[in-house]
GUDOTOR-946104 format. One record per residue (C-alpha): residue number from 1; residue in one letter; x, y, z. Coordinates in steps of 0.05 Angstrom, whole numbers, always signed. Layout:
! residues N
DODREN     n   res       px       py       pz
DODREN   NUM     A        X        Y        Z
...
END
This chain:
! residues 330
DODREN     n   res       px       py       pz
DODREN     1     X     -798     -171     +545
DODREN     2     X     -735     -206     +520
DODREN     3     X     -741     -229     +448
DODREN     4     X     -715     -298     +430
DODREN     5     X     -677     -296     +364
DODREN     6     X     -658     -352     +318
DODREN     7     X     -606     -347     +263
DODREN     8     X     -603     -385     +197
DODREN     9     X     -536     -375     +162
DODREN    10     X     -465     -358     +186
DODREN    11     X     -439     -310     +133
DODREN    12     X     -460     -237     +131
DODREN    13     X     -505     -251     +191
DODREN    14     X     -444     -236     +235
DODREN    15     X     -457     -163     +221
DODREN    16     X     -528     -169     +248
DODREN    17     X     -505     -208     +309
DODREN    18     X     -457     -152     +326
DODREN    19     X     -514     -102     +320
DODREN    20     X     -562     -144     +362
DODREN    21     X     -511     -146     +418
DODREN    22     X     -520      -70     +424
DODREN    23     X     -596      -75     +432
DODREN    24     X     -630      -86     +499
DODREN    25     X     -677     -144     +512
DODREN    26     X     -653     -187     +454
DODREN    27     X     -626     -258     +464
DODREN    28     X     -597     -301     +409
DODREN    29     X     -615     -371     +430
DODREN    30     X     -601     -414     +367
DODREN    31     X     -562     -415     +303
DODREN    32     X     -569     -461     +243
DODREN    33     X     -513     -468     +193
DODREN    34     X     -472     -516     +150
DODREN    35     X     -409     -491     +183
DODREN    36     X     -409     -508     +257
DODREN    37     X     -341     -478     +271
DODREN    38     X     -359     -412     +239
DODREN    39     X     -428     -411     +271
DODREN    40     X     -401     -423     +341
DODREN    41     X     -349     -368     +332
DODREN    42     X     -405     -318     +321
DODREN    43     X     -446     -333     +383
DODREN    44     X     -435     -353     +456
DODREN    45     X     -427     -425     +478
DODREN    46     X     -496     -429     +508
DODREN    47     X     -530     -418     +440
DODREN    48     X     -560     -481     +411
DODREN    49     X     -529     -503     +345
DODREN    50     X     -568     -539     +290
DODREN    51     X     -541     -567     +226
DODREN    52     X     -570     -533     +165
DODREN    53     X     -616     -590     +144
DODREN    54     X     -648     -587     +214
DODREN    55     X     -672     -515     +213
DODREN    56     X     -742     -541     +221
DODREN    57     X     -721     -574     +286
DODREN    58     X     -696     -507     +310
DODREN    59     X     -762     -474     +294
DODREN    60     X     -802     -527     +330
DODREN    61     X     -759     -530     +393
DODREN    62     X     -737     -459     +409
DODREN    63     X     -801     -419     +416
DODREN    64     X     -772     -361     +375
DODREN    65     X     -799     -291     +368
DODREN    66     X     -760     -276     +305
DODREN    67     X     -711     -308     +256
DODREN    68     X     -655     -277     +216
DODREN    69     X     -647     -311     +149
DODREN    70     X     -580     -294     +117
DODREN    71     X     -569     -344      +61
DODREN    72     X     -552     -344      -13
DODREN    73     X     -614     -322      -52
DODREN    74     X     -627     -389      -85
DODREN    75     X     -641     -420      -16
DODREN    76     X     -690     -368      +10
DODREN    77     X     -761     -381      -16
DODREN    78     X     -780     -447      +18
DODREN    79     X     -742     -431      +82
DODREN    80     X     -776     -363      +88
DODREN    81     X     -846     -394      +79
DODREN    82     X     -830     -448     +130
DODREN    83     X     -804     -399     +181
DODREN    84     X     -867     -356     +173
DODREN    85     X     -908     -416     +199
DODREN    86     X     -869     -415     +265
DODREN    87     X     -849     -343     +281
DODREN    88     X     -883     -276     +277
DODREN    89     X     -824     -237     +249
DODREN    90     X     -768     -248     +197
DODREN    91     X     -707     -209     +178
DODREN    92     X     -686     -230     +108
DODREN    93     X     -621     -209      +75
DODREN    94     X     -626     -181       +6
DODREN    95     X     -640     -201      -49
DODREN    96     X     -704     -239      -32
DODREN    97     X     -692     -291      -88
DODREN    98     X     -674     -301     -160
DODREN    99     X     -741     -322     -189
DODREN   100     X     -803     -279     -193
DODREN   101     X     -858     -331     -187
DODREN   102     X     -826     -360     -124
DODREN   103     X     -821     -290      -94
DODREN   104     X     -895     -279     -109
DODREN   105     X     -912     -344      -73
DODREN   106     X     -872     -324      -13
DODREN   107     X     -906     -256      -10
DODREN   108     X     -975     -289      -12
DODREN   109     X     -953     -336      +44
DODREN   110     X     -927     -279      +87
DODREN   111     X     -989     -237      +76
DODREN   112     X    -1034     -295      +95
DODREN   113     X    -1003     -304     +164
DODREN   114     X     -987     -230     +175
DODREN   115     X     -912     -239     +185
DODREN   116     X     -870     -177     +203
DODREN   117     X     -814     -174     +151
DODREN   118     X     -754     -130     +143
DODREN   119     X     -708     -140      +83
DODREN   120     X     -634     -120      +90
DODREN   121     X     -630      -60      +44
DODREN   122     X     -587      -25      +95
DODREN   123     X     -570      +34      +50
DODREN   124     X     -641      +61      +62
DODREN   125     X     -621      +74     +134
DODREN   126     X     -562     +120     +115
DODREN   127     X     -573     +193     +130
DODREN   128     X     -540     +212      +64
DODREN   129     X     -593     +173      +25
DODREN   130     X     -649     +204      +66
DODREN   131     X     -620     +273      +50
DODREN   132     X     -624     +257      -25
DODREN   133     X     -694     +229      -19
DODREN   134     X     -718     +292      +18
DODREN   135     X     -688     +338      -35
DODREN   136     X     -709     +300      -97
DODREN   137     X     -780     +292      -72
DODREN   138     X     -785     +367      -82
DODREN   139     X     -740     +374     -142
DODREN   140     X     -740     +309     -182
DODREN   141     X     -675     +285     -213
DODREN   142     X     -671     +284     -289
DODREN   143     X     -609     +241     -299
DODREN   144     X     -581     +185     -256
DODREN   145     X     -519     +142     -265
DODREN   146     X     -484      +92     -222
DODREN   147     X     -437      +34     -220
DODREN   148     X     -418      -26     -177
DODREN   149     X     -352      -45     -211
DODREN   150     X     -305      -86     -170
DODREN   151     X     -273     -155     -165
DODREN   152     X     -303     -224     -160
DODREN   153     X     -330     -243      -91
DODREN   154     X     -300     -306      -63
DODREN   155     X     -361     -350      -46
DODREN   156     X     -371     -407      -96
DODREN   157     X     -446     -395     -100
DODREN   158     X     -436     -323     -122
DODREN   159     X     -405     -343     -189
DODREN   160     X     -464     -388     -206
DODREN   161     X     -524     -353     -239
DODREN   162     X     -572     -405     -212
DODREN   163     X     -549     -391     -141
DODREN   164     X     -536     -315     -138
DODREN   165     X     -572     -287     -198
DODREN   166     X     -509     -250     -217
DODREN   167     X     -478     -184     -196
DODREN   168     X     -537     -139     -212
DODREN   169     X     -585     -181     -172
DODREN   170     X     -539     -199     -114
DODREN   171     X     -494     -138     -103
DODREN   172     X     -517      -79     -145
DODREN   173     X     -587      -91     -121
DODREN   174     X     -568      -41      -65
DODREN   175     X     -561      +14     -117
DODREN   176     X     -623       -6     -156
DODREN   177     X     -662       -3      -91
DODREN   178     X     -631      +64      -73
DODREN   179     X     -653      +93     -140
DODREN   180     X     -724      +70     -126
DODREN   181     X     -720      +97      -55
DODREN   182     X     -695     +166      -76
DODREN   183     X     -727     +178     -144
DODREN   184     X     -787     +132     -152
DODREN   185     X     -805      +71     -192
DODREN   186     X     -773      +48     -257
DODREN   187     X     -817      +41     -317
DODREN   188     X     -772       +8     -369
DODREN   189     X     -702      -21     -378
DODREN   190     X     -656      -39     -435
DODREN   191     X     -590      -75     -423
DODREN   192     X     -528     -108     -452
DODREN   193     X     -477     -155     -421
DODREN   194     X     -405     -177     -433
DODREN   195     X     -379     -246     -420
DODREN   196     X     -320     -291     -438
DODREN   197     X     -266     -245     -410
DODREN   198     X     -262     -283     -344
DODREN   199     X     -233     -349     -368
DODREN   200     X     -193     -370     -307
DODREN   201     X     -248     -383     -256
DODREN   202     X     -279     -452     -249
DODREN   203     X     -355     -458     -256
DODREN   204     X     -364     -385     -271
DODREN   205     X     -427     -369     -311
DODREN   206     X     -450     -300     -289
DODREN   207     X     -438     -238     -332
DODREN   208     X     -370     -205     -332
DODREN   209     X     -403     -137     -339
DODREN   210     X     -472     -107     -350
DODREN   211     X     -495      -38     -371
DODREN   212     X     -568      -21     -364
DODREN   213     X     -607      +40     -386
DODREN   214     X     -673      +56     -353
DODREN   215     X     -731     +105     -352
DODREN   216     X     -767     +123     -288
DODREN   217     X     -842     +133     -285
DODREN   218     X     -827     +206     -272
DODREN   219     X     -794     +211     -341
DODREN   220     X     -723     +215     -315
DODREN   221     X     -671     +170     -348
DODREN   222     X     -607     +137     -325
DODREN   223     X     -554      +83     -331
DODREN   224     X     -523      +33     -283
DODREN   225     X     -461       -9     -295
DODREN   226     X     -437      -71     -259
DODREN   227     X     -374     -113     -267
DODREN   228     X     -335     -166     -230
DODREN   229     X     -278     -177     -280
DODREN   230     X     -225     -135     -243
DODREN   231     X     -170     -177     -213
DODREN   232     X     -172     -133     -151
DODREN   233     X     -221      -81     -126
DODREN   234     X     -168      -27     -135
DODREN   235     X     -170      -31     -211
DODREN   236     X     -245      -32     -218
DODREN   237     X     -285      +31     -232
DODREN   238     X     -310      +29     -161
DODREN   239     X     -378      +43     -129
DODREN   240     X     -414     +107     -145
DODREN   241     X     -485     +133     -153
DODREN   242     X     -502     +202     -179
DODREN   243     X     -567     +242     -184
DODREN   244     X     -574     +308     -222
DODREN   245     X     -631     +358     -224
DODREN   246     X     -630     +428     -256
DODREN   247     X     -601     +460     -193
DODREN   248     X     -562     +406     -155
DODREN   249     X     -524     +342     -164
DODREN   250     X     -515     +289     -109
DODREN   251     X     -453     +246     -118
DODREN   252     X     -449     +183      -75
DODREN   253     X     -385     +143      -72
DODREN   254     X     -356      +82      -36
DODREN   255     X     -395      +26       -4
DODREN   256     X     -414      +71      +55
DODREN   257     X     -444     +123       +6
DODREN   258     X     -407     +185      +27
DODREN   259     X     -439     +245       -7
DODREN   260     X     -416     +306      -45
DODREN   261     X     -469     +358      -63
DODREN   262     X     -456     +410     -117
DODREN   263     X     -505     +468     -122
DODREN   264     X     -524     +519     -176
DODREN   265     X     -492     +573     -134
DODREN   266     X     -425     +538     -138
DODREN   267     X     -428     +515      -66
DODREN   268     X     -399     +445      -53
DODREN   269     X     -414     +405       +9
DODREN   270     X     -386     +338      +34
DODREN   271     X     -422     +291      +81
DODREN   272     X     -388     +229     +108
DODREN   273     X     -433     +170     +121
DODREN   274     X     -412     +154     +193
DODREN   275     X     -478     +125     +214
DODREN   276     X     -484      +50     +229
DODREN   277     X     -536      +30     +178
DODREN   278     X     -538      -43     +200
DODREN   279     X     -551      -23     +272
DODREN   280     X     -606      +25     +249
DODREN   281     X     -642      -28     +208
DODREN   282     X     -637      -77     +266
DODREN   283     X     -665      -26     +315
DODREN   284     X     -723      -14     +268
DODREN   285     X     -737      -88     +262
DODREN   286     X     -732     -103     +336
DODREN   287     X     -777      -44     +352
DODREN   288     X     -829      -72     +303
DODREN   289     X     -826     -141     +335
DODREN   290     X     -834     -113     +405
DODREN   291     X     -889      -62     +390
DODREN   292     X     -922      -80     +324
DODREN   293     X     -904      -11     +297
DODREN   294     X     -875      -23     +228
DODREN   295     X     -865      +50     +210
DODREN   296     X     -790      +49     +218
DODREN   297     X     -779      -11     +173
DODREN   298     X     -757      +19     +106
DODREN   299     X     -759      -44      +63
DODREN   300     X     -812      -97      +73
DODREN   301     X     -820     -158      +29
DODREN   302     X     -868     -125      -20
DODREN   303     X     -820      -67      -30
DODREN   304     X     -760     -113      -38
DODREN   305     X     -800     -151      -91
DODREN   306     X     -801      -88     -133
DODREN   307     X     -725      -84     -131
DODREN   308     X     -721     -157     -152
DODREN   309     X     -767     -144     -211
DODREN   310     X     -719      -90     -234
DODREN   311     X     -657     -135     -237
DODREN   312     X     -695     -193     -268
DODREN   313     X     -723     -146     -321
DODREN   314     X     -651     -130     -339
DODREN   315     X     -636     -205     -347
DODREN   316     X     -695     -212     -394
DODREN   317     X     -673     -151     -434
DODREN   318     X     -604     -182     -443
DODREN   319     X     -630     -251     -462
DODREN   320     X     -685     -228     -509
DODREN   321     X     -649     -167     -537
DODREN   322     X     -707     -119     -523
DODREN   323     X     -729      -66     -475
DODREN   324     X     -772      -92     -418
DODREN   325     X     -828      -58     -380
DODREN   326     X     -829      -71     -305
DODREN   327     X     -904      -79     -311
DODREN   328     X     -892     -145     -347
DODREN   329     X     -880     -175     -277
DODREN   330     X     -946     -152     -247
END
């Protein structure tokens, strides 16, 4: 059976299109985007193009098996619910939104119709993360720290809080999700932000930097930093995520999450993350659509909602100057 795939968006979705080209029995038949030139450059000439405002026309005409939705988070909620009325499976890029009540409505809608959903937390498909999860399931971490400290992404929507949710929600969500994946759920957060240092970017209203402290349900504690004030990525603190137990520490670094492991015995090991995480998450999704077996999907909508709660709890902590329990969002 060849699956008929529709695409909404023409940004990061290019990565998924490249992955889909490597998977048998998958045919991209339509793409919907504001940018026709960019959209047509991503797919072959025989793929139907729809302007963004006509995504509903695409859903009605194309008899799709699945839709990939790769849009800025502020656009997602209504489009996801509409797509669920027409197709049985959705791949949604992270984060799933910027507002918790809307995300709850989407989840209720998806559950009602039984939609297969995979959310693009690709780091969960990296072997290095799975190694950490396997180890810390047996020997829980006690202290965690991380940072996503780089330069300002170029898209206009990213610098607008009402469109992106800010760096913690839109970028560093990968690390918040990885912490949950490896070490379990977060119980409480407390955070501070810095602003006013970036004064040369038009319409900029997200935080320059955030530092958040958290406590896991296990009792472990940690800290995550984010920043986008560096004029180039080279002068930022970089991307890193570290987990420490009594006997080992796992040190992840770079976007691909290469891993160094230091052991009590003094042994040091290095593992380079050479796996294609985007291909792996696409293989898992396509397998689920074809067979109904969801076991290889590592982040469904309900799970992704928990990662959204975490970043939104940080926003509340900053605004209200208090610690925030994740249970406040239940």
